[in-house]
N, C-alpha and C positions, 0 to 999 in steps of 0.2 A: 255742608258748606260749599258755596260756589266761588271758585277762584278762576278768574277770567284770564285766558292766555292771549287771545286776539279778538278784536272786533273788526269785521270787514264790512265796508259800505259799498254796495253794488248800485251804481247810478244807472238806471235803465230808462228807456223811452219806448212806449208801445203806442200804436195807432188804434183808436177805438174803431170798431166795426161800423158804428153809426155815430157821427158827431152829436154831442150832447149840449142842449141849449136850455138855460134858465134865464130868469129876469136879471141876473147879475153876472153872467158869463157864458162863454162858448168854448167847449173843449173838443179838440180833435186828436191831438197828440198828448198823451199822458205821461209826464215824468214821474218817476218814483225812486226812492232810495230804499233798497232792501238791506236790512241790518242783520248781520250774522254774528252771533256771539258764540265763541268757542272756549270751552273751559280746559283745564289742564289734562282732563281725561279724554279730550278729543270729541266731546259731545257738543253739538251745535243747537242753538235756539234761534228762531227767526222772528223778526218784526219788520215793520214797514213805516216809512214816513208818508203820511197821506196828504200832506200839504200840496198845494198846486204850484205851478210855475210862477204865477203872479198872485198878489195878496187880495184876491177878490172874495174869498170865503172868510178867511181870518187874516191877521197881519203876517202870518208865517208864509214862507215860500220854501221850495226845495233848496234854494241857495242858502237861506238863513238857517234852515235845519241842518244842512251839511256842516256849516260853521259851528253851530252849537254842539253837534255831536262830536266832531273831530277835535275841537279846541277846548271844550268845556265839560260836556256831560260824560263822555267816555273816560277822559282822565280822572274825573271825580269818582267814577265807578271803579276804575282799576285800582285806585288807591286803597281800597279796603274790600276784603271778602265779605260776602253776604250769605245769609242763611235762608232768606225768604224775599220774594219780590216786593212785598209791602214796605221793605226798608228803603226802597228807592225814593219814596216820598220825602223821607228825612234827609237822604244824601243830597237830593236836588233842591232842598227847601230854600236855599239862598239864591236860586236862579229863578227870576220872575217869569211867569207865563211860559211861552215857548212850549205849549202843551203837546203839540204834534211831534216835536223833536223828542221830548221826554217819553211820550207814549211808544214811539218806535223802539227805543232801547228797553223800556219796561216790558213791552210785549215779547221781545226776544228772550228776556230773562224769565218771564212766565213760562214760555215754551221750554226753555232749558230746565227750569225748576221741575216742571211736570215730568219731563223725560227722566230726570235723575231720580224722581220719586217713583217712577214706573207707572204713572197714571195718566189719563187723558187730561188735557187742559180743562175741559168741561168739568171733570170730577174735581180737579184742583180748585176751581172757582166756586164749587158748590152747586153745579148744575144738576137739574133733576129730570130733564126731558130727554127722551131717546131720539126724538125728531123735532124739527122746528118747521113752522109754516112760513112760507116765503111770499113777499110782496115785490112789486116792480114799480119803477119810476118811468114816466113818459115825459120827455122834454117838450118844450114849447115848439109847436109847429102848426100847420093848418089843422082844422077840425077833422077833415077827412083823413089825413095822415095819422093823426093821433088815435082816432077811432079804429083805424085799420090795425095799428099796433096793438091796441087794447084787445081787439078781436083775436089776434094771434096769441096774446098772453092768456086770455080766457081759455082758449083751446088747450094751452099747455098746463092749465090747472092752477095758476097763481091765485092766491087767496086775498090779496089786497092791492089796490091800484092807486098810485099817487101821480097826480098831474101837476106840472108847474104852471103857475098863473102869474099875471102881472096886471097892473091897472089898465094896460092896453088890450089885454086878452084874459078875461075872467068870466063874467056872467054869461055871455053868449057861448063861450067855450064849454063851461060846465053844463049849460042847458042843452047844448048839442050832444054832449056825451050821455047825459041822463036820458035823452029821448031814445037813444039807441040801447042804453044799458040801464034801465030803470031801477034795478036791484043790485047793481054792482057795488061792492065794498070800496067806496071811492073817497079819497081825500085830496085836498089841494095844498100845494106848497108855494108860499108867496115870497120866500127868501127876502124878507124885510122890505118889500117894495111899496108898502102902504104906510099911511099915517092916520092919526085919529080923525083927521079931516075926511077920511074915506069911510068913516063908520057906517053911514047909510048904505054905501055901496057894498060893504062887507056884509051888512045885515041881509042883503038880497040873496046871499049864498045860503041862508038858513032854509030856504024853500027846497033845496036840493038834497037834503038828508045826508050830508057829508059825514064821514067818520070824524073828521077834524079839519081845521085849517092850520097849517104849520107856519110859524114865525111870520105873521102878517106885518108886524111893526119892527122897529129898529133892532139891530142885532145885540145892542148893549142895554136893552130896555126890559124892565119888569113892571114898572109903575103904570105906563100907558096900557100895557097888555091887560093889567087888572081892570082898568076902566073899560077897555073894549070887551073883555069877557063878560062883564055885567050886562052888556047890551046885546050880546049874541046868544042864540040858542046853541049854535055849533060850538063844539069844544075847541079851544085853542090849545095847540101843541107847541111847546117851546123847544127850539133847537139851539141856534147860535147864542141865545141869551144865557144858556146854562153851561158854564165851563168848570164849575166846581160843585161839590155837594152843598156848600154854603149858598151858592146861587139857587140851587134847587130848593133848599129850605126856605129861603126868603120868598121865592116865587110861590111856593105852596101856601105859606102863611098869608101872603097878600091876595091870593086867589087869581094869580096872573095866568094860570093855565089849568087844564084838567087832564093833560097828557104830557109826557116828556119823552123826547127822542134822545137816546143815549148813543153817542158816537165815541168810542174809546179814544180816537185821535184828538177829538175836540176837547175832551176833559182830562187829558194827560195820562190815560192808560186804563188798564183793566181794574186796578185797585180802586181808583176813583169811580169808575163805572159801577162797580159793585156797591160802593157806598151810596151812590145816587139811587141805584135799584132798591137797596134795602130801605132807604128813607121813603121812597115813593110807595113801596109795599106797605110800610107802616101807616101811610096816610091815604091808602086806597087810591093812589094815582097810578094808572096803568102806564107802562113804558114799552117802547119798541126800539129796535136797533137800526140806526140809519146807515146809509152807505156813502162812500166818497169816491166812487169810480175807482176803487182800489184793486190791487192784484189779489190773487188767491191767498196770499199770506194773511192779509187783513181779513179777508173773507172767512178764513178758517178761524181766526180769533173771534170774529163776530158770531160765528155759528156756536162756538163754545159759550160765549157770553149770553147769547139768546136762549141757551138751555136753562137759565135761571128762571125761577118760578113766576116772577112778576112780569116777564116779557110776554104779555098776553095778546099783543097786536102783532101780526106778521110784519117782519122787518124788511129793509131793503137788501135782502140777501137772496140772490138768485144764481142761476147757472153762470159759470164763467164764460161760456160760449156766447152769452148775450152781448159781451163786451169785447172779447179777445179772440183772435184767430187760433192762438195756442195758449194752453194753460201752463203756468209755471210749476204746477204741482201734479202729482199723480197719487191716487186716482183723481181724475178730473172732478171738480166740484160741480155737481149737477143736481138740479131740482127735478124730482119725479112727482107728477101730479101736484105740484105746488108745495112739496115738502122736501127737506134735506135731512138725511140721517146724521145724527150727531156722532162723530167718530169715537170709538172706544180705544183706539191705539194710543200709544204714549204721545204726550205733547199735543201739538195741533192736529195730529192724526193723518197728516199728508206728507209725502216725500217730495223734496225739491228736484226739479229737472234742470240740473245745472247747465246742460247743453243749450236749453232754451233761454235760461237766464243770460248766458254768455252771448247768445244771438242778439239780444236786445240791449246789451250792456254798453254804455258809453264810456264808463271808466270804473275802476275799482281802487279803493283805498283800504289798505290794511294797517290797523293800529295795534302795535304790540305792547304788551304790558311790561313796562320797564321796571316794575316793582318786584318781579319774580326772576 
């Protein structure tokens, strides 16, 4: 049984080593909320709010997530002891959406649960792999800068390469990359910047042998994606359109995609992520784990999740040093020859460096359980 004593919300801001640009946003300084859940025995589990400062990816923000956690979700959780993280879905069922806020607290409970069971988070989730393959993301820039970045990542051994595209920078960009890297495992991420009116333009991407094109159409659409997939040879991967396992079921039945990107923060946590994974596995739909420019806490959760069997495409899980000057955990999360070893230690398998957390911390909020 898990009985929570305190929940601590650490609001931090870190500056990315390289600003990140996509068709829908530009990020230089990354706010995060680190969620620390401590039980009566003094054991702590860690999660993270992966929402951004403004609602350009989903409707959630750091500010809205803080409100949900402090005033609604944490009080709901403290009101009753739990025996398994899966129970949070029921506890939070009357709170609509706000998946990133829910996922941060659920992730901390999963970490705490695994530690109390004396097993790794990967084992607790049913992971099978001892190591995972890693991919990288290259933000929109000039072709020369992007190919330079890709060259560096090729040397570092990464296994899959995602480039951001938009209607203003797509065909010429992909063509330029393909000329230099004709056999590169390459995919394109459109971040919902196209419509069905761009079908002919998107069909031009078929010639480049891409692994997939991610979320070309609207973030809340599965109908038009099905129409588009019928016209394309390239596989469509859905990201923002899939926020529940029911969304995934409907998209699969409609033929809206041939790949799904699973981000625990987007879908409300690891429990829902596993449901989507299992559904896709049963329908021969490969999945991979996406990234959110997150800290090493979420990166550790993603490593554990990506150890499940149907994560057959390298995810956006790379070395922390690609993004940050200092890692919040030790040992440092590091990809070696494009692979990361799945930790066997209890919980997420990494230790927090609280001195570094405090260095980047803007504020801290401690919520005590008034029911004990």
